[in-house]
C-alpha positions as CSV (number, residue, x, y, z in Angstrom):
1,M,120.6,68.2,91.7
2,E,121.4,69.5,94.9
3,T,121.3,73.0,93.6
4,I,117.8,72.4,92.6
5,L,116.0,70.7,95.3
6,D,117.5,73.0,97.4
7,S,116.1,76.2,95.7
8,T,114.0,78.1,97.8
9,A,110.1,79.8,97.6
10,S,108.8,82.6,95.8
11,G,106.7,82.6,93.3
12,A,103.8,80.7,95.4
13,A,104.4,83.0,98.7
14,K,104.7,86.3,96.6
15,I,101.9,85.9,94.5
16,T,99.7,85.0,98.6
17,A,101.6,88.2,99.8
18,S,100.5,91.1,97.0
19,I,97.0,89.3,96.7
20,F,95.8,88.7,99.8
21,G,97.7,92.1,101.3
22,V,95.7,94.5,99.3
23,L,93.2,92.4,100.0
24,A,93.6,93.6,104.2
25,G,94.3,96.9,103.1
26,L,91.1,97.3,101.6
27,G,89.5,96.4,103.9
28,G,91.0,98.6,106.1
29,L,89.6,100.9,104.3
30,T,86.3,100.0,104.4
31,H,86.5,100.6,108.5
32,G,88.7,104.0,108.1
33,V,86.2,105.7,105.7
34,G,83.4,104.7,108.3
35,E,85.2,106.0,111.0
36,V,85.7,109.0,109.7
37,L,82.0,109.8,109.3
38,Q,81.4,109.5,112.8
39,G,83.2,112.9,113.1
40,S,85.6,114.5,116.0
41,V,84.7,112.2,119.3
42,R,85.3,109.9,121.3
43,P,84.8,106.6,121.5
44,D,83.2,105.2,123.9
45,G,86.0,102.0,124.5
46,I,88.9,100.5,123.3
47,I,86.4,98.5,121.4
48,I,84.2,100.7,118.0
49,N,82.0,100.1,115.3
50,S,83.8,101.0,112.6
51,W,80.0,102.3,111.2
52,T,77.1,103.4,113.3
53,Q,74.4,104.6,110.0
54,G,74.0,102.8,107.1
55,P,73.7,99.6,105.8
56,I,76.8,97.9,106.7
57,A,76.0,99.2,110.4
58,T,72.4,97.9,110.2
59,N,73.3,94.9,107.9
60,M,76.9,93.4,108.4
61,G,77.3,93.8,112.5
62,G,79.1,97.5,112.2
63,E,82.3,96.3,111.3
64,P,83.9,96.2,115.0
65,G,87.0,96.8,115.6
66,M,89.5,98.8,117.9
67,T,91.7,101.5,118.5
68,V,94.1,103.2,120.9
69,I,93.6,106.8,119.8
70,P,90.9,108.5,121.5
71,N,89.6,110.2,118.3
72,L,86.8,108.5,115.7
73,L,87.9,111.1,112.9
74,A,91.5,110.8,113.5
75,T,91.3,107.2,114.3
76,G,89.6,107.0,110.8
77,I,92.6,108.9,109.0
78,V,94.7,107.0,110.2
79,T,93.5,103.7,109.4
80,I,92.9,104.7,105.9
81,L,96.7,106.0,106.3
82,V,98.1,102.6,107.3
83,S,95.4,101.0,105.1
84,L,97.1,102.8,101.6
85,A,100.4,101.8,102.8
86,I,99.5,98.2,102.8
87,I,98.0,98.3,99.7
88,A,101.5,99.9,98.3
89,W,103.6,97.1,100.1
90,A,101.9,94.4,99.4
91,F,103.2,95.2,95.3
92,F,106.6,95.5,97.1
93,V,106.9,92.1,99.2
94,R,109.5,90.3,97.2
95,D,111.6,89.1,100.4
96,K,111.4,87.6,104.0
97,K,112.1,91.5,104.8
98,G,109.1,92.8,103.0
99,G,106.8,90.0,104.7
100,R,107.4,91.3,107.8
101,I,107.5,95.1,107.3
102,L,103.3,94.4,105.5
103,L,103.5,92.1,108.8
104,I,103.7,95.1,111.0
105,L,101.4,97.1,108.7
106,S,99.1,95.1,109.2
107,A,99.3,94.6,113.3
108,I,99.1,98.3,113.4
109,L,96.1,98.7,111.4
110,M,94.4,96.6,114.2
111,L,95.5,98.8,116.4
112,V,94.4,101.9,114.7
113,G,90.4,100.9,113.5
114,G,91.6,98.9,111.0
115,G,88.7,96.3,112.4
116,F,90.1,92.6,113.0
117,G,89.5,91.2,110.0
118,P,91.5,92.8,107.3
119,P,94.8,93.1,109.8
120,L,94.6,89.4,110.4
121,I,94.6,88.7,106.9
122,G,97.2,90.8,106.7
123,M,99.4,89.4,109.7
124,L,98.6,86.4,107.5
125,A,99.6,88.1,104.1
126,G,102.8,88.6,105.8
127,A,103.8,85.7,107.4
128,A,103.4,84.3,103.6
129,G,105.6,87.0,102.5
130,T,108.5,85.5,105.5
131,G,108.2,82.4,103.8
132,I,110.3,83.6,99.8
133,G,112.7,82.2,99.8
134,A,112.4,79.6,102.4
135,P,114.4,76.3,101.6
136,L,112.2,73.5,100.5
137,T,113.9,70.7,101.1
138,W,112.1,69.8,104.5
139,W,108.6,69.2,102.3
140,R,111.0,66.3,99.9
141,K,112.3,64.6,103.6
142,R,108.7,64.5,105.8
143,L,105.8,64.1,102.2
144,S,106.0,61.1,99.7
145,L,106.0,62.1,96.1
146,N,102.5,61.2,96.0
147,M,101.3,63.4,98.5
148,R,103.7,66.4,97.0
149,S,102.1,65.7,93.6
150,L,98.6,65.6,95.4
151,L,98.9,68.9,97.7
152,A,100.8,70.4,94.6
153,G,97.9,70.1,92.0
154,S,95.1,70.9,94.3
155,W,97.2,74.0,95.5
156,P,95.9,76.3,92.4
157,W,92.0,75.7,93.2
158,V,92.4,76.0,96.5
159,F,94.4,79.8,96.4
160,A,91.5,80.5,93.5
161,I,89.4,80.2,95.7
162,A,91.1,81.5,98.7
163,V,90.8,85.0,96.3
164,A,87.3,84.6,95.5
165,N,86.5,84.2,98.9
166,G,88.4,87.4,99.9
167,I,87.6,89.1,97.3
168,F,83.6,88.5,98.4
169,L,84.6,89.2,101.9
170,V,86.3,92.7,101.2
171,I,84.8,94.2,98.3
172,G,81.3,91.7,97.3
173,S,79.6,92.1,100.9
174,V,79.7,96.2,100.5
175,I,78.5,95.1,97.5
176,A,75.6,93.1,98.3
177,V,74.5,95.3,101.3
178,Y,74.8,98.8,99.3
179,F,73.2,97.9,96.1
180,F,71.4,94.1,97.1
181,G,70.3,95.2,100.2
182,L,71.8,91.5,101.7
183,N,70.9,91.2,105.3
184,N,73.1,88.3,106.6
185,P,75.5,89.1,108.9
186,D,76.6,85.4,109.4
187,L,77.3,85.2,105.9
188,F,79.9,87.4,106.3
189,T,81.5,86.2,109.8
190,N,81.2,82.8,108.6
191,S,83.1,84.1,105.2
192,F,86.1,85.5,107.2
193,Y,86.6,82.4,109.1
194,L,86.9,80.9,105.8
195,S,89.1,82.9,104.4
196,I,91.1,82.5,107.7
197,V,91.2,78.6,107.4
198,L,91.9,79.0,103.5
199,L,94.9,81.4,103.3
200,L,96.5,78.8,106.1
201,V,95.9,76.1,104.2
202,T,96.7,78.0,101.1
203,I,100.6,79.1,102.1
204,F,100.7,75.9,103.2
205,M,100.6,74.2,99.8
206,G,101.9,77.0,98.4
207,Q,105.2,75.4,99.9
208,V,104.6,72.2,99.1
209,Y,103.4,73.5,95.4
210,E,107.1,75.2,95.3
211,A,108.9,72.5,96.3
212,H,107.1,70.2,93.8
213,R,107.8,72.4,90.7
214,S,111.4,72.2,91.6
215,E,111.4,69.1,91.6
216,Q,110.0,68.9,87.9
217,G,112.1,71.4,86.5
218,L,115.0,68.7,87.8
219,S,113.3,65.8,86.3
220,A,113.1,68.1,83.2
């Protein structure tokens, strides 16, 4: 009994870290491309718009971000490289150390021009990764069986909604502005806020999901 009840969170934390890590990297790539297209010019300050021309600039508010690099071409190149590193690393998050590295890479992405949204999503994905291997007994002591069952049963649905919203925010929004001329910056801003809330809830409920699943394995 104790062996199973003291099992650790793995599956939910891993898939959350991997999927949202990839989405963070893809979002960073969008910023990097826009910065490269601006050429070798010096930004006016630490806060920049990743895009100054085209539908992303006019329909999405220019994808604001920040950079400590005093050249937009260099900023874009570094952003693209860090974004690719995040995408690649997201597939190898298997333990707490992997989650910490994803978190650090995402923090670097914010400093070098990856915007604000993608790095925050990446940092939360890294935080989810640090939960891999975390003990699950904490949840049994603080949540009733009925509450654990309810939250565990809801986790796949919340996770699916969070992923769908994340895909829209990172990929669907670009398609919408380029191919359909969608001009609704508030929609994209609200989608970002929703993604942060959903990701936080997903991380929390994922731990409960794993705790409940371990109990179901015990009863079986």
